[in-house]
N, C-alpha and C positions, 0 to 999 in steps of 0.2 A: 358454548364456552370453549375457548382454545385450550387444547391439552398441552401441557408443558412437556417438552422433550427432556431427555436425560440432561441433568445439570442445568436446566433452564430455570430451576427454582431459585437460583441465586445462591444456593448453598454449595460451597466448594468442598469436595471430599478430599480430606487430607489423610494419606496413609499413615498409620501408627508405626513407629519404629521403637525398638527396645533392645538394650544390650543383653537382656536376660533371655536365655533360651530355656523355655519351660521344659523342653525335652531333656535338657541336660542339668536342670536344677536338682541338686542333691536333696533327697528326702531327709527330713530332720531325724527320723528314727535310724536311718542307715548311717548318717553321720555320727550319731551318738554311739551306735554299735561299733563303728570303726575306731572311735576314740577308746572305747572299752577294750577292744582287741589289742590296740597298741599298748595300752596300760598293762594288760595282762602279759603281753609278750615281754615288755620291759621288766615286769615284776619277776617273771620266771627266769629271764636272763640274769637278773640280780641274784636270785636264789642259786642258780647254777654256779655263778662266780663265788658266792659264799661257801657253797658245798665243796667246790674245788679247793678253795683256800683252806678250809677246815681239814680236808683230806691231806693237803700238803703239810699242814702243821702237825697232824697226827703222824704222818710218815716221818717227818723230821724228828718228832719225839721218840718214835719207836726205833728208828735206824740211825739217826744222826746225832742229836744232842738233847740234853735235858738240864733242868735246874735242880740243884741240891743245896741244902743248908747244913753247915757243920754244926753238929750238936755235941757239945762237950769239949774237953781239953786234951783228948788223946793224941792230937796231931800238933800240939804246940812244940816249938815256936813258929812252925811254918804255916800252920792253919789255925786261925783263932775261932772261938765260939761265935756263931751267927754269921760267919763268912758265907756269902752267897757264891756258889760255884756253878759254872757251866761245865758239864762233863760231856765228852764226845764218845759216841758209841761205834764209830767206824772201826777203830782198833779192836774193840771188844768183839764185834760181829764179823769183821772181815780181815783183820790184821793179826799181829803177833804181840802179845804182852811181854814186857821185859822186866828184869829185876830193876827195882828203883821206881817203877811206875806207881803212881798214886791212883787207887781205884775206889769205886763205890760199889758195894755189894749188899745183897740181902743176907742178914745174919740169922742164926738159929734162935736169937733172943727176940725176934719179931720186929726188928727195925733195921734200916740201912746204916751201914758203917763205912767210914772212910779210913783206909790204911795204905801202907806202902808195901809193894811186893818185895819180899826178901828172897824167897826160894821158888824156883820154877819146877815143873814136873820133871822128875828124875834127879834133881839136886839132892845132895846129902848135906844135912844141916845138923849142927849141934851148938849148944851154948855152954861155954866154959869160961870161968873166971870173969864173968860179966861181959864177954864178947861173943859175937855171933860168927860162927865159922860156916862157910859154904864151900863144899867140896875140898875141905881141909885148909882153906884160906880165910884168915880173919878179915872181916869187912872193915874198910875205912869209912865209918859213918860220920863224916865231917859235918853233916847237916843237923846232928844232935847237939844239944848244949851240955855243958860240963855237969850240970846237976842231974841229968837223966841219961847219961851215956852208959851207965852200968845196967846190964840187962839181966833181969831175974828170969830163970828158966821157966818157972811155974809148972803147971800140971803136965802139959804135953811134952815138955822137954826136961822134966825132972831127972836128976841123977846124971846130967851131962851126957846122956845117951845120944848117939848119932841116928838121925831118922832120914829115910828116903822119901821125898815128896811123891805121892801117887800120881798116876796119869790124870790129866785134866783137873789137877788141883794145884793150889798155890799156898805158900806160907806167907802170911802178911803180918806186919807189926806196925803199931803206931809210933810216931816220932817222939812222943812223950812216953818213954819206956816205963816210967814210974807210975803212970796212970793211964793204962790202955788195955782194953779188952780185945785181945787179938789171938793169933794162932798159938801163942804160948799157952793159952787156956782152952780155946775152942777148937784147936786143931786146924787142918788145912781148909781152904775155901774152895768150893766147887766152882769150876769155870762157868757153869750154867747160872750161878747166882750173881755173877758180876754184871752190873748194870751199865758201867761206863768208866772211862778214864778221865780223871780231873784235867781240865784244860785251862780254864781261866778263873781267877778269883774276880768276880764281877762287882761285888759290893762288900764293904763300904768303899766309897770313891777313893779314899786315900790309900787303899790297899789293892787297887786294880793292877793285875799283872798276870802274865802267863805262868802256869804252874811249872816248877822245876822238877823234872823227872830225872833223878840222879842216875849216873852210870858208874859201875864199879870197875875202875881200870885194872885193879889187881886181879879181877876175874876175866879180863879181856873183853868186858862189855863196852859197846859203843852206842 
């Protein structure tokens, strides 16, 4: 019998071709692992962004600004009950408070109060005939209304005596002098208890405006 030589069988050998390189084909488990790594990396990146954002908000709250709600009628007519206020802390922490500034502070009655600074450390104050005198000069308190301009001295100022404001303390009073718990009764306010200086009345919408911090020209304030 005749032996067939290579390829004499009549069967043509066709080389196989493929675009798939088995050496480079990704393993299914490795691919899944990579996806999980990417997901975890994105997750932790998001957590970092959230943490940084929260830290930024906390720093703003501690050093820059906070929200306060007016509780009561002691600052009428310039502040109304339920007014939402943004107070800034830069002046309190790094600047200088002035007479006429409206501040928010922690009081001895266990709640935050909003009042206007009338006397600075070292000022001499007295209340005589319903008027406030600072360093011997009667204040022109034009921001008060006719029905509450008369100032009762109350406990701390009784007898018309002149008082010197201690260091790091302030004399504060409400704009509604007939209905205000302020330094006339509770005495000076410690600087360390002051939380901020009123900046903007933010709500209600029809009352949005920057707070007017008055200056007493008769005292040379600017």
